N, CA, C and O atoms as a CHARMM CRD file, in Angstrom:
* protein
*
  396
    1    1 LEU  N    108.05500 119.70400  77.36500 PROA 1      0.00000
    2    1 LEU  CA   109.47300 119.46700  77.15200 PROA 1      0.00000
    3    1 LEU  C    110.04200 120.58800  76.30200 PROA 1      0.00000
    4    1 LEU  O    109.33200 121.22500  75.52400 PROA 1      0.00000
    5    2 PHE  N    111.31900 120.81300  76.46400 PROA 2      0.00000
    6    2 PHE  CA   111.96400 121.93000  75.78100 PROA 2      0.00000
    7    2 PHE  C    112.76500 121.44700  74.58800 PROA 2      0.00000
    8    2 PHE  O    113.92800 121.81500  74.42400 PROA 2      0.00000
    9    3 THR  N    112.15700 120.63900  73.76800 PROA 3      0.00000
   10    3 THR  CA   112.81500 120.15600  72.56300 PROA 3      0.00000
   11    3 THR  C    111.76000 119.89000  71.50100 PROA 3      0.00000
   12    3 THR  O    110.59100 119.64800  71.80200 PROA 3      0.00000
   13    4 SER  N    112.19600 119.94000  70.27100 PROA 4      0.00000
   14    4 SER  CA   111.28800 119.61100  69.17600 PROA 4      0.00000
   15    4 SER  C    111.56200 118.20800  68.63600 PROA 4      0.00000
   16    4 SER  O    110.96300 117.79700  67.64300 PROA 4      0.00000
   17    5 ASP  N    112.46500 117.47100  69.28700 PROA 5      0.00000
   18    5 ASP  CA   112.78800 116.10900  68.87300 PROA 5      0.00000
   19    5 ASP  C    111.61000 115.18400  69.20000 PROA 5      0.00000
   20    5 ASP  O    111.24600 115.05000  70.36800 PROA 5      0.00000
   21    6 PRO  N    111.02000 114.55700  68.20800 PROA 6      0.00000
   22    6 PRO  CA   109.84800 113.71300  68.45900 PROA 6      0.00000
   23    6 PRO  C    110.13600 112.51500  69.36700 PROA 6      0.00000
   24    6 PRO  O    109.26200 112.10100  70.12900 PROA 6      0.00000
   25    7 GLN  N    111.32900 111.96000  69.29900 PROA 7      0.00000
   26    7 GLN  CA   111.66400 110.82400  70.16900 PROA 7      0.00000
   27    7 GLN  C    111.74100 111.25400  71.63100 PROA 7      0.00000
   28    7 GLN  O    111.24300 110.55800  72.51600 PROA 7      0.00000
   29    8 ALA  N    112.35900 112.39000  71.87800 PROA 8      0.00000
   30    8 ALA  CA   112.44700 112.89900  73.24800 PROA 8      0.00000
   31    8 ALA  C    111.05700 113.23700  73.77800 PROA 8      0.00000
   32    8 ALA  O    110.75800 112.97900  74.94400 PROA 8      0.00000
   33    9 GLN  N    110.21700 113.80400  72.93900 PROA 9      0.00000
   34    9 GLN  CA   108.85400 114.11600  73.35300 PROA 9      0.00000
   35    9 GLN  C    108.06900 112.84500  73.66000 PROA 9      0.00000
   36    9 GLN  O    107.27900 112.81700  74.60400 PROA 9      0.00000
   37   10 ALA  N    108.27900 111.79800  72.87000 PROA 10     0.00000
   38   10 ALA  CA   107.58300 110.52500  73.10700 PROA 10     0.00000
   39   10 ALA  C    107.99200 109.92100  74.44500 PROA 10     0.00000
   40   10 ALA  O    107.15300 109.39100  75.17400 PROA 10     0.00000
   41   11 VAL  N    109.28200 110.00100  74.76800 PROA 11     0.00000
   42   11 VAL  CA   109.75600 109.48700  76.05700 PROA 11     0.00000
   43   11 VAL  C    109.16100 110.30800  77.19500 PROA 11     0.00000
   44   11 VAL  O    108.72500 109.75000  78.20200 PROA 11     0.00000
   45   12 GLY  N    109.14100 111.61600  77.04300 PROA 12     0.00000
   46   12 GLY  CA   108.56100 112.48200  78.06900 PROA 12     0.00000
   47   12 GLY  C    107.07900 112.20800  78.28000 PROA 12     0.00000
   48   12 GLY  O    106.60000 112.19000  79.41400 PROA 12     0.00000
   49   13 ILE  N    106.36400 111.99700  77.19900 PROA 13     0.00000
   50   13 ILE  CA   104.93600 111.68500  77.30200 PROA 13     0.00000
   51   13 ILE  C    104.73000 110.35300  78.01100 PROA 13     0.00000
   52   13 ILE  O    103.85300 110.22800  78.86500 PROA 13     0.00000
   53   14 THR  N    105.54100 109.35800  77.65400 PROA 14     0.00000
   54   14 THR  CA   105.43800 108.04700  78.30400 PROA 14     0.00000
   55   14 THR  C    105.72000 108.16300  79.79300 PROA 14     0.00000
   56   14 THR  O    105.02500 107.56100  80.61100 PROA 14     0.00000
   57   15 TYR  N    106.74400 108.94000  80.14500 PROA 15     0.00000
   58   15 TYR  CA   107.07200 109.13800  81.55900 PROA 15     0.00000
   59   15 TYR  C    105.91000 109.78400  82.30200 PROA 15     0.00000
   60   15 TYR  O    105.49700 109.30900  83.36000 PROA 15     0.00000
   61   16 LEU  N    105.39400 110.85800  81.74800 PROA 16     0.00000
   62   16 LEU  CA   104.31500 111.58100  82.42800 PROA 16     0.00000
   63   16 LEU  C    103.04800 110.74300  82.55300 PROA 16     0.00000
   64   16 LEU  O    102.34800 110.82100  83.56300 PROA 16     0.00000
   65   17 LEU  N    102.75000 109.94500  81.53800 PROA 17     0.00000
   66   17 LEU  CA   101.56300 109.09500  81.60400 PROA 17     0.00000
   67   17 LEU  C    101.74100 107.93200  82.57000 PROA 17     0.00000
   68   17 LEU  O    100.77300 107.47200  83.17600 PROA 17     0.00000
   69   18 THR  N    102.98000 107.45400  82.71800 PROA 18     0.00000
   70   18 THR  CA   103.24500 106.30600  83.58300 PROA 18     0.00000
   71   18 THR  C    103.45500 106.72500  85.02800 PROA 18     0.00000
   72   18 THR  O    102.86400 106.13700  85.93300 PROA 18     0.00000
   73   19 VAL  N    104.28100 107.72500  85.25700 PROA 19     0.00000
   74   19 VAL  CA   104.66700 108.11300  86.61200 PROA 19     0.00000
   75   19 VAL  C    103.80300 109.25700  87.14800 PROA 19     0.00000
   76   19 VAL  O    103.52600 109.31500  88.34600 PROA 19     0.00000
   77   20 GLY  N    103.39000 110.14100  86.29200 PROA 20     0.00000
   78   20 GLY  CA   102.65500 111.33200  86.70500 PROA 20     0.00000
   79   20 GLY  C    101.47800 111.09800  87.63400 PROA 20     0.00000
   80   20 GLY  O    101.34000 111.82000  88.62100 PROA 20     0.00000
   81   21 PRO  N    100.62000 110.11800  87.36300 PROA 21     0.00000
   82   21 PRO  CA    99.46700 109.91200  88.24000 PROA 21     0.00000
   83   21 PRO  C     99.82700 109.54300  89.67800 PROA 21     0.00000
   84   21 PRO  O     98.97200 109.60800  90.56200 PROA 21     0.00000
   85   22 PHE  N    101.06200 109.16200  89.92000 PROA 22     0.00000
   86   22 PHE  CA   101.45500 108.69200  91.24300 PROA 22     0.00000
   87   22 PHE  C    102.25000 109.71900  92.04400 PROA 22     0.00000
   88   22 PHE  O    102.72700 109.41800  93.13800 PROA 22     0.00000
   89   23 TYR  N    102.39400 110.92000  91.51200 PROA 23     0.00000
   90   23 TYR  CA   103.10900 111.96200  92.24800 PROA 23     0.00000
   91   23 TYR  C    102.34900 112.41800  93.49100 PROA 23     0.00000
   92   23 TYR  O    102.94000 113.02100  94.38600 PROA 23     0.00000
   93   24 GLY  N    101.06300 112.14200  93.55800 PROA 24     0.00000
   94   24 GLY  CA   100.30600 112.44000  94.77400 PROA 24     0.00000
   95   24 GLY  C    100.83800 111.67000  95.97300 PROA 24     0.00000
   96   24 GLY  O    100.86800 112.18900  97.08900 PROA 24     0.00000
   97   25 PHE  N    101.26100 110.42100  95.73800 PROA 25     0.00000
   98   25 PHE  CA   101.85600 109.62800  96.81400 PROA 25     0.00000
   99   25 PHE  C    103.18000 110.24000  97.26900 PROA 25     0.00000
  100   25 PHE  O    103.50600 110.22000  98.45600 PROA 25     0.00000
  101   26 PHE  N    103.93300 110.78100  96.32000 PROA 26     0.00000
  102   26 PHE  CA   105.19700 111.44400  96.66000 PROA 26     0.00000
  103   26 PHE  C    104.91800 112.70100  97.48200 PROA 26     0.00000
  104   26 PHE  O    105.61700 112.98100  98.45500 PROA 26     0.00000
  105   27 GLY  N    103.89000 113.45900  97.08300 PROA 27     0.00000
  106   27 GLY  CA   103.51100 114.65000  97.84200 PROA 27     0.00000
  107   27 GLY  C    103.07100 114.31300  99.25500 PROA 27     0.00000
  108   27 GLY  O    103.43200 115.00600 100.20600 PROA 27     0.00000
  109   28 LEU  N    102.28900 113.24700  99.39200 PROA 28     0.00000
  110   28 LEU  CA   101.88100 112.78300 100.71600 PROA 28     0.00000
  111   28 LEU  C    103.10400 112.42200 101.54700 PROA 28     0.00000
  112   28 LEU  O    103.21400 112.80900 102.71000 PROA 28     0.00000
  113   29 GLY  N    104.01900 111.67900 100.94100 PROA 29     0.00000
  114   29 GLY  CA   105.23100 111.27500 101.65100 PROA 29     0.00000
  115   29 GLY  C    106.07500 112.46300 102.07400 PROA 29     0.00000
  116   29 GLY  O    106.58300 112.49800 103.19500 PROA 29     0.00000
  117   30 LEU  N    106.22800 113.43700 101.18500 PROA 30     0.00000
  118   30 LEU  CA   107.02500 114.62100 101.52900 PROA 30     0.00000
  119   30 LEU  C    106.37700 115.42900 102.64600 PROA 30     0.00000
  120   30 LEU  O    107.06100 115.88300 103.56300 PROA 30     0.00000
  121   31 ALA  N    105.06000 115.60800 102.57000 PROA 31     0.00000
  122   31 ALA  CA   104.36700 116.36500 103.61900 PROA 31     0.00000
  123   31 ALA  C    104.54500 115.69100 104.97300 PROA 31     0.00000
  124   31 ALA  O    104.83500 116.35600 105.96800 PROA 31     0.00000
  125   32 LEU  N    104.37300 114.37700 105.01300 PROA 32     0.00000
  126   32 LEU  CA   104.52500 113.65800 106.27600 PROA 32     0.00000
  127   32 LEU  C    105.98800 113.56000 106.69900 PROA 32     0.00000
  128   32 LEU  O    106.28700 113.49700 107.89100 PROA 32     0.00000
  129   33 TYR  N    106.89700 113.54700 105.72900 PROA 33     0.00000
  130   33 TYR  CA   108.32600 113.54700 106.04000 PROA 33     0.00000
  131   33 TYR  C    108.69100 114.81000 106.81200 PROA 33     0.00000
  132   33 TYR  O    109.34300 114.74900 107.85400 PROA 33     0.00000
  133   34 PHE  N    108.26100 115.95400 106.28800 PROA 34     0.00000
  134   34 PHE  CA   108.61400 117.21400 106.94400 PROA 34     0.00000
  135   34 PHE  C    107.84800 117.40600 108.25200 PROA 34     0.00000
  136   34 PHE  O    108.36200 118.02200 109.18500 PROA 34     0.00000
  137   35 ALA  N    106.63100 116.88800 108.32600 PROA 35     0.00000
  138   35 ALA  CA   105.90200 116.91900 109.59900 PROA 35     0.00000
  139   35 ALA  C    106.62400 116.05900 110.63400 PROA 35     0.00000
  140   35 ALA  O    106.72300 116.43200 111.80300 PROA 35     0.00000
  141   36 SER  N    107.12400 114.91700 110.19900 PROA 36     0.00000
  142   36 SER  CA   107.89200 114.04500 111.09700 PROA 36     0.00000
  143   36 SER  C    109.18100 114.71700 111.53200 PROA 36     0.00000
  144   36 SER  O    109.61000 114.57900 112.67800 PROA 36     0.00000
  145   37 GLN  N    109.79300 115.44200 110.61500 PROA 37     0.00000
  146   37 GLN  CA   111.01400 116.17300 110.96200 PROA 37     0.00000
  147   37 GLN  C    110.70500 117.21300 112.03300 PROA 37     0.00000
  148   37 GLN  O    111.46700 117.37000 112.98700 PROA 37     0.00000
  149   38 GLY  N    109.59600 117.91900 111.87900 PROA 38     0.00000
  150   38 GLY  CA   109.19900 118.90100 112.88000 PROA 38     0.00000
  151   38 GLY  C    108.89500 118.27400 114.22700 PROA 38     0.00000
  152   38 GLY  O    109.09600 118.89900 115.26900 PROA 38     0.00000
  153   39 ALA  N    108.40900 117.03700 114.21000 PROA 39     0.00000
  154   39 ALA  CA   108.10500 116.32800 115.45300 PROA 39     0.00000
  155   39 ALA  C    109.33100 115.62400 116.02700 PROA 39     0.00000
  156   39 ALA  O    109.26400 115.02600 117.10100 PROA 39     0.00000
  157   40 GLY  N    110.44900 115.69700 115.30900 PROA 40     0.00000
  158   40 GLY  CA   111.67600 115.05900 115.78700 PROA 40     0.00000
  159   40 GLY  C    111.67500 113.54600 115.65500 PROA 40     0.00000
  160   40 GLY  O    112.39900 112.86200 116.37900 PROA 40     0.00000
  161   41 ARG  N    110.88000 113.01800 114.74900 PROA 41     0.00000
  162   41 ARG  CA   110.77100 111.56700 114.54700 PROA 41     0.00000
  163   41 ARG  C    111.07500 111.23300 113.08800 PROA 41     0.00000
  164   41 ARG  O    110.16000 111.14400 112.27000 PROA 41     0.00000
  165   42 LEU  N    112.33400 111.05000 112.76300 PROA 42     0.00000
  166   42 LEU  CA   112.71600 110.83600 111.37000 PROA 42     0.00000
  167   42 LEU  C    113.05800 109.39600 111.01800 PROA 42     0.00000
  168   42 LEU  O    113.44600 109.12900 109.88100 PROA 42     0.00000
  169   43 GLY  N    112.93100 108.47200 111.93900 PROA 43     0.00000
  170   43 GLY  CA   113.31100 107.08700 111.65900 PROA 43     0.00000
  171   43 GLY  C    112.55800 106.48000 110.49100 PROA 43     0.00000
  172   43 GLY  O    113.17000 106.02500 109.52500 PROA 43     0.00000
  173   44 TRP  N    111.23700 106.46800 110.57100 PROA 44     0.00000
  174   44 TRP  CA   110.43400 105.87900 109.50800 PROA 44     0.00000
  175   44 TRP  C    110.53100 106.65000 108.19200 PROA 44     0.00000
  176   44 TRP  O    110.63300 106.01900 107.14000 PROA 44     0.00000
  177   45 PRO  N    110.50400 107.97400 108.20200 PROA 45     0.00000
  178   45 PRO  CA   110.64900 108.68300 106.93400 PROA 45     0.00000
  179   45 PRO  C    111.98900 108.40700 106.24100 PROA 45     0.00000
  180   45 PRO  O    112.04200 108.29600 105.01600 PROA 45     0.00000
  181   46 LEU  N    113.06200 108.29800 107.01700 PROA 46     0.00000
  182   46 LEU  CA   114.34900 107.96700 106.39600 PROA 46     0.00000
  183   46 LEU  C    114.33500 106.55400 105.83400 PROA 46     0.00000
  184   46 LEU  O    114.85700 106.30700 104.74600 PROA 46     0.00000
  185   47 ALA  N    113.74100 105.63100 106.57300 PROA 47     0.00000
  186   47 ALA  CA   113.62400 104.25700 106.07500 PROA 47     0.00000
  187   47 ALA  C    112.79300 104.22100 104.79600 PROA 47     0.00000
  188   47 ALA  O    113.11400 103.48300 103.86400 PROA 47     0.00000
  189   48 ALA  N    111.72700 105.01400 104.75100 PROA 48     0.00000
  190   48 ALA  CA   110.88800 105.06500 103.55500 PROA 48     0.00000
  191   48 ALA  C    111.65800 105.62900 102.36700 PROA 48     0.00000
  192   48 ALA  O    111.47400 105.17900 101.23600 PROA 48     0.00000
  193   49 GLY  N    112.51800 106.61100 102.61800 PROA 49     0.00000
  194   49 GLY  CA   113.34100 107.16100 101.54600 PROA 49     0.00000
  195   49 GLY  C    114.31200 106.13600 100.98700 PROA 49     0.00000
  196   49 GLY  O    114.49200 106.04000  99.77300 PROA 49     0.00000
  197   50 PHE  N    114.93800 105.37200 101.87200 PROA 50     0.00000
  198   50 PHE  CA   115.84300 104.31700 101.40300 PROA 50     0.00000
  199   50 PHE  C    115.07400 103.21800 100.67300 PROA 50     0.00000
  200   50 PHE  O    115.56100 102.66600  99.68700 PROA 50     0.00000
  201   51 LEU  N    113.88600 102.90600 101.15200 PROA 51     0.00000
  202   51 LEU  CA   113.05300 101.90900 100.49000 PROA 51     0.00000
  203   51 LEU  C    112.64200 102.39100  99.10100 PROA 51     0.00000
  204   51 LEU  O    112.60700 101.60800  98.15200 PROA 51     0.00000
  205   52 ARG  N    112.33400 103.66800  98.98600 PROA 52     0.00000
  206   52 ARG  CA   111.99800 104.24500  97.67000 PROA 52     0.00000
  207   52 ARG  C    113.17300 104.11300  96.71600 PROA 52     0.00000
  208   52 ARG  O    112.99500 103.75800  95.55100 PROA 52     0.00000
  209   53 LEU  N    114.37700 104.39800  97.20800 PROA 53     0.00000
  210   53 LEU  CA   115.57400 104.25300  96.38400 PROA 53     0.00000
  211   53 LEU  C    115.76800 102.80900  95.94900 PROA 53     0.00000
  212   53 LEU  O    116.08200 102.54300  94.78900 PROA 53     0.00000
  213   54 LEU  N    115.58300 101.88300  96.87100 PROA 54     0.00000
  214   54 LEU  CA   115.74500 100.46400  96.56600 PROA 54     0.00000
  215   54 LEU  C    114.73200 100.00200  95.52200 PROA 54     0.00000
  216   54 LEU  O    115.09500  99.31000  94.57100 PROA 54     0.00000
  217   55 VAL  N    113.47100 100.37900  95.69300 PROA 55     0.00000
  218   55 VAL  CA   112.43600  99.97900  94.73300 PROA 55     0.00000
  219   55 VAL  C    112.71000 100.59000  93.36300 PROA 55     0.00000
  220   55 VAL  O    112.56800  99.91500  92.34400 PROA 55     0.00000
  221   56 ALA  N    113.10000 101.85600  93.33100 PROA 56     0.00000
  222   56 ALA  CA   113.36500 102.51200  92.05000 PROA 56     0.00000
  223   56 ALA  C    114.57200 101.89400  91.34800 PROA 56     0.00000
  224   56 ALA  O    114.51300 101.60000  90.15400 PROA 56     0.00000
  225   57 ALA  N    115.66600 101.69600  92.08700 PROA 57     0.00000
  226   57 ALA  CA   116.89000 101.18500  91.46100 PROA 57     0.00000
  227   57 ALA  C    116.76900  99.70500  91.10300 PROA 57     0.00000
  228   57 ALA  O    116.98200  99.32000  89.95300 PROA 57     0.00000
  229   58 ALA  N    116.42900  98.88500  92.08700 PROA 58     0.00000
  230   58 ALA  CA   116.33800  97.44600  91.82400 PROA 58     0.00000
  231   58 ALA  C    115.15700  97.13300  90.91000 PROA 58     0.00000
  232   58 ALA  O    115.27800  96.33200  89.98400 PROA 58     0.00000
  233   59 GLY  N    114.02300  97.76300  91.17100 PROA 59     0.00000
  234   59 GLY  CA   112.85400  97.53000  90.32600 PROA 59     0.00000
  235   59 GLY  C    113.07600  97.98800  88.89900 PROA 59     0.00000
  236   59 GLY  O    112.66100  97.31300  87.95600 PROA 59     0.00000
  237   60 GLY  N    113.72500  99.12700  88.73300 PROA 60     0.00000
  238   60 GLY  CA   114.03100  99.60900  87.39300 PROA 60     0.00000
  239   60 GLY  C    114.97200  98.68400  86.65100 PROA 60     0.00000
  240   60 GLY  O    114.80600  98.44400  85.45600 PROA 60     0.00000
  241   61 TRP  N    115.96300  98.16400  87.36600 PROA 61     0.00000
  242   61 TRP  CA   116.90800  97.23900  86.74500 PROA 61     0.00000
  243   61 TRP  C    116.21500  95.93100  86.36400 PROA 61     0.00000
  244   61 TRP  O    116.40400  95.41000  85.26400 PROA 61     0.00000
  245   62 ILE  N    115.41400  95.41300  87.28500 PROA 62     0.00000
  246   62 ILE  CA   114.71200  94.15100  87.00900 PROA 62     0.00000
  247   62 ILE  C    113.71000  94.32500  85.86800 PROA 62     0.00000
  248   62 ILE  O    113.70000  93.54000  84.92000 PROA 62     0.00000
  249   63 ALA  N    112.87100  95.35400  85.96200 PROA 63     0.00000
  250   63 ALA  CA   111.83900  95.55000  84.94400 PROA 63     0.00000
  251   63 ALA  C    112.42800  95.97000  83.60200 PROA 63     0.00000
  252   63 ALA  O    112.00500  95.48900  82.55000 PROA 63     0.00000
  253   64 GLY  N    113.40000  96.86300  83.64800 PROA 64     0.00000
  254   64 GLY  CA   113.96600  97.37100  82.40600 PROA 64     0.00000
  255   64 GLY  C    114.89000  96.40300  81.70300 PROA 64     0.00000
  256   64 GLY  O    114.91100  96.33700  80.47400 PROA 64     0.00000
  257   65 TYR  N    115.65700  95.64900  82.47900 PROA 65     0.00000
  258   65 TYR  CA   116.66500  94.76300  81.88700 PROA 65     0.00000
  259   65 TYR  C    116.21700  93.30900  81.86800 PROA 65     0.00000
  260   65 TYR  O    116.12500  92.69600  80.80400 PROA 65     0.00000
  261   66 TRP  N    115.94000  92.75500  83.04800 PROA 66     0.00000
  262   66 TRP  CA   115.64100  91.32300  83.14500 PROA 66     0.00000
  263   66 TRP  C    114.30200  90.95200  82.52500 PROA 66     0.00000
  264   66 TRP  O    114.20100  89.92700  81.85000 PROA 66     0.00000
  265   67 LEU  N    113.29200  91.75000  82.73500 PROA 67     0.00000
  266   67 LEU  CA   111.98200  91.45500  82.16000 PROA 67     0.00000
  267   67 LEU  C    111.85700  91.96800  80.73000 PROA 67     0.00000
  268   67 LEU  O    110.92100  91.61600  80.01300 PROA 67     0.00000
  269   68 GLY  N    112.81000  92.80400  80.32400 PROA 68     0.00000
  270   68 GLY  CA   112.82000  93.30900  78.95900 PROA 68     0.00000
  271   68 GLY  C    111.76000  94.35700  78.66600 PROA 68     0.00000
  272   68 GLY  O    111.38400  94.55500  77.51100 PROA 68     0.00000
  273   69 TRP  N    111.27400  95.03200  79.70500 PROA 69     0.00000
  274   69 TRP  CA   110.24200  96.03900  79.50400 PROA 69     0.00000
  275   69 TRP  C    110.80500  97.37600  79.05300 PROA 69     0.00000
  276   69 TRP  O    110.04600  98.28400  78.71300 PROA 69     0.00000
  277   70 GLY  N    112.11600  97.50800  79.04600 PROA 70     0.00000
  278   70 GLY  CA   112.74600  98.73100  78.57800 PROA 70     0.00000
  279   70 GLY  C    112.44100  99.93800  79.44000 PROA 70     0.00000
  280   70 GLY  O    112.30300  99.84700  80.66000 PROA 70     0.00000
  281   71 LEU  N    112.34300 101.06600  78.76900 PROA 71     0.00000
  282   71 LEU  CA   112.14100 102.33000  79.46900 PROA 71     0.00000
  283   71 LEU  C    110.81800 102.35700  80.23100 PROA 71     0.00000
  284   71 LEU  O    110.73700 102.94600  81.31000 PROA 71     0.00000
  285   72 TRP  N    109.78300 101.72500  79.68000 PROA 72     0.00000
  286   72 TRP  CA   108.50200 101.68600  80.37600 PROA 72     0.00000
  287   72 TRP  C    108.63900 100.96500  81.71100 PROA 72     0.00000
  288   72 TRP  O    108.01600 101.37000  82.69200 PROA 72     0.00000
  289   73 GLY  N    109.44000  99.90700  81.76900 PROA 73     0.00000
  290   73 GLY  CA   109.66200  99.18600  83.01900 PROA 73     0.00000
  291   73 GLY  C    110.34100 100.04700  84.06500 PROA 73     0.00000
  292   73 GLY  O    110.00900  99.97700  85.24800 PROA 73     0.00000
  293   74 ILE  N    111.29000 100.85500  83.63000 PROA 74     0.00000
  294   74 ILE  CA   111.96600 101.77400  84.55100 PROA 74     0.00000
  295   74 ILE  C    110.96700 102.79500  85.08800 PROA 74     0.00000
  296   74 ILE  O    110.97100 103.10600  86.27900 PROA 74     0.00000
  297   75 PHE  N    110.12200 103.30900  84.21700 PROA 75     0.00000
  298   75 PHE  CA   109.11000 104.26800  84.65200 PROA 75     0.00000
  299   75 PHE  C    108.10700 103.61800  85.60100 PROA 75     0.00000
  300   75 PHE  O    107.67500 104.24800  86.56700 PROA 75     0.00000
  301   76 ALA  N    107.73200 102.37300  85.33900 PROA 76     0.00000
  302   76 ALA  CA   106.80900 101.65900  86.22900 PROA 76     0.00000
  303   76 ALA  C    107.43700 101.46500  87.60600 PROA 76     0.00000
  304   76 ALA  O    106.75400 101.57500  88.62300 PROA 76     0.00000
  305   77 ALA  N    108.73100 101.17800  87.63800 PROA 77     0.00000
  306   77 ALA  CA   109.42700 101.03600  88.92100 PROA 77     0.00000
  307   77 ALA  C    109.45700 102.36600  89.66300 PROA 77     0.00000
  308   77 ALA  O    109.31600 102.39700  90.88600 PROA 77     0.00000
  309   78 MET  N    109.63600 103.45300  88.94000 PROA 78     0.00000
  310   78 MET  CA   109.60000 104.77300  89.57400 PROA 78     0.00000
  311   78 MET  C    108.22400 105.04700  90.17700 PROA 78     0.00000
  312   78 MET  O    108.12300 105.57200  91.28600 PROA 78     0.00000
  313   79 ALA  N    107.17000 104.69400  89.44700 PROA 79     0.00000
  314   79 ALA  CA   105.81400 104.87500  89.97200 PROA 79     0.00000
  315   79 ALA  C    105.61200 104.04100  91.23000 PROA 79     0.00000
  316   79 ALA  O    105.04600 104.51900  92.21300 PROA 79     0.00000
  317   80 ALA  N    106.07300 102.80000  91.20100 PROA 80     0.00000
  318   80 ALA  CA   105.95400 101.93000  92.38000 PROA 80     0.00000
  319   80 ALA  C    106.72700 102.50500  93.55800 PROA 80     0.00000
  320   80 ALA  O    106.27100 102.42600  94.69900 PROA 80     0.00000
  321   81 ALA  N    107.88700 103.07800  93.29000 PROA 81     0.00000
  322   81 ALA  CA   108.70200 103.66300  94.35700 PROA 81     0.00000
  323   81 ALA  C    107.98900 104.84200  95.01300 PROA 81     0.00000
  324   81 ALA  O    108.07400 105.01700  96.22900 PROA 81     0.00000
  325   82 LEU  N    107.29300 105.64600  94.22700 PROA 82     0.00000
  326   82 LEU  CA   106.55000 106.77400  94.79400 PROA 82     0.00000
  327   82 LEU  C    105.40400 106.28300  95.67000 PROA 82     0.00000
  328   82 LEU  O    105.13500 106.85000  96.72900 PROA 82     0.00000
  329   83 ILE  N    104.73200 105.23000  95.22300 PROA 83     0.00000
  330   83 ILE  CA   103.63900 104.65700  96.01500 PROA 83     0.00000
  331   83 ILE  C    104.17000 104.10800  97.33300 PROA 83     0.00000
  332   83 ILE  O    103.59400 104.35600  98.39200 PROA 83     0.00000
  333   84 VAL  N    105.26400 103.36300  97.26500 PROA 84     0.00000
  334   84 VAL  CA   105.86200 102.77400  98.46800 PROA 84     0.00000
  335   84 VAL  C    106.26800 103.86700  99.45000 PROA 84     0.00000
  336   84 VAL  O    106.03900 103.73800 100.65200 PROA 84     0.00000
  337   85 PHE  N    106.86500 104.93300  98.94900 PROA 85     0.00000
  338   85 PHE  CA   107.31300 106.03800  99.79300 PROA 85     0.00000
  339   85 PHE  C    106.14700 106.65900 100.55700 PROA 85     0.00000
  340   85 PHE  O    106.19000 106.78400 101.78100 PROA 85     0.00000
  341   86 GLY  N    105.10900 107.04400  99.82500 PROA 86     0.00000
  342   86 GLY  CA   103.96800 107.69600 100.46500 PROA 86     0.00000
  343   86 GLY  C    103.23500 106.80000 101.44300 PROA 86     0.00000
  344   86 GLY  O    102.89300 107.22500 102.54700 PROA 86     0.00000
  345   87 LEU  N    102.99300 105.56100 101.04200 PROA 87     0.00000
  346   87 LEU  CA   102.23500 104.65600 101.90000 PROA 87     0.00000
  347   87 LEU  C    103.02700 104.20200 103.11900 PROA 87     0.00000
  348   87 LEU  O    102.44700 103.98400 104.18300 PROA 87     0.00000
  349   88 THR  N    104.33700 104.05700 102.98200 PROA 88     0.00000
  350   88 THR  CA   105.15700 103.65300 104.12900 PROA 88     0.00000
  351   88 THR  C    105.13000 104.71900 105.21600 PROA 88     0.00000
  352   88 THR  O    104.93700 104.40700 106.39100 PROA 88     0.00000
  353   89 ILE  N    105.32300 105.96700 104.83000 PROA 89     0.00000
  354   89 ILE  CA   105.31200 107.03900 105.82400 PROA 89     0.00000
  355   89 ILE  C    103.90900 107.21600 106.40000 PROA 89     0.00000
  356   89 ILE  O    103.75500 107.42000 107.60400 PROA 89     0.00000
  357   90 ALA  N    102.88900 107.13900 105.55400 PROA 90     0.00000
  358   90 ALA  CA   101.51500 107.27800 106.04800 PROA 90     0.00000
  359   90 ALA  C    101.17800 106.17100 107.03900 PROA 90     0.00000
  360   90 ALA  O    100.54600 106.42700 108.06400 PROA 90     0.00000
  361   91 ALA  N    101.59200 104.95000 106.74300 PROA 91     0.00000
  362   91 ALA  CA   101.32400 103.83400 107.65600 PROA 91     0.00000
  363   91 ALA  C    102.06500 104.01600 108.97700 PROA 91     0.00000
  364   91 ALA  O    101.52800 103.70800 110.04100 PROA 91     0.00000
  365   92 ALA  N    103.29000 104.51500 108.90900 PROA 92     0.00000
  366   92 ALA  CA   104.06800 104.72700 110.13500 PROA 92     0.00000
  367   92 ALA  C    103.43200 105.80600 111.00700 PROA 92     0.00000
  368   92 ALA  O    103.34400 105.65400 112.22500 PROA 92     0.00000
  369   93 VAL  N    102.99500 106.88500 110.38800 PROA 93     0.00000
  370   93 VAL  CA   102.34600 107.95500 111.14800 PROA 93     0.00000
  371   93 VAL  C    101.02000 107.45600 111.71900 PROA 93     0.00000
  372   93 VAL  O    100.69000 107.74000 112.87000 PROA 93     0.00000
  373   94 ARG  N    100.27400 106.72500 110.92400 PROA 94     0.00000
  374   94 ARG  CA    98.98400 106.18200 111.38100 PROA 94     0.00000
  375   94 ARG  C     99.16700 105.21700 112.54900 PROA 94     0.00000
  376   94 ARG  O     98.33400 105.16600 113.45400 PROA 94     0.00000
  377   95 ALA  N    100.25900 104.45100 112.52500 PROA 95     0.00000
  378   95 ALA  CA   100.52100 103.47800 113.59000 PROA 95     0.00000
  379   95 ALA  C    101.04900 104.12900 114.86400 PROA 95     0.00000
  380   95 ALA  O    101.21500 103.45600 115.88100 PROA 95     0.00000
  381   96 GLY  N    101.31000 105.42400 114.81500 PROA 96     0.00000
  382   96 GLY  CA   101.74700 106.12500 116.01900 PROA 96     0.00000
  383   96 GLY  C    103.23500 106.34700 116.11000 PROA 96     0.00000
  384   96 GLY  O    103.79300 106.32800 117.20700 PROA 96     0.00000
  385   97 ALA  N    103.88800 106.55500 114.99600 PROA 97     0.00000
  386   97 ALA  CA   105.33500 106.77200 114.99400 PROA 97     0.00000
  387   97 ALA  C    105.73500 108.02500 115.76900 PROA 97     0.00000
  388   97 ALA  O    106.90500 108.17900 116.11900 PROA 97     0.00000
  389   98 TRP  N    104.78600 108.92500 116.04500 PROA 98     0.00000
  390   98 TRP  CA   105.11100 110.16000 116.75400 PROA 98     0.00000
  391   98 TRP  C    105.00200 110.01900 118.25600 PROA 98     0.00000
  392   98 TRP  O    105.31500 110.96200 118.98200 PROA 98     0.00000
  393   99 ARG  N    104.57500 108.89200 118.73300 PROA 99     0.00000
  394   99 ARG  CA   104.40400 108.72200 120.18300 PROA 99     0.00000
  395   99 ARG  C    105.70500 108.43900 120.85800 PROA 99     0.00000
  396   99 ARG  O    105.74400 108.26800 122.07700 PROA 99     0.00000
């Protein structure tokens, strides 16, 4: 992080520890998204993107506000959204979305 503020650094560390391990799912989703684009089959990847947005926004609101988990809940929802994105596109490609 580009700050010496200890609170900002603590938030950044929490984010990286919570969401960071799941960026592999995002990378998988992006790779398959662009492969699907090249194959002219964007239905499932677009649906997965909207699903990722829904999980991140609604999940973050529920976890952060309703469950009272605060910022950690929002980060957990972001991690879940990355997992959903990658696995949804992978499942669609595996099921034959390119046929």
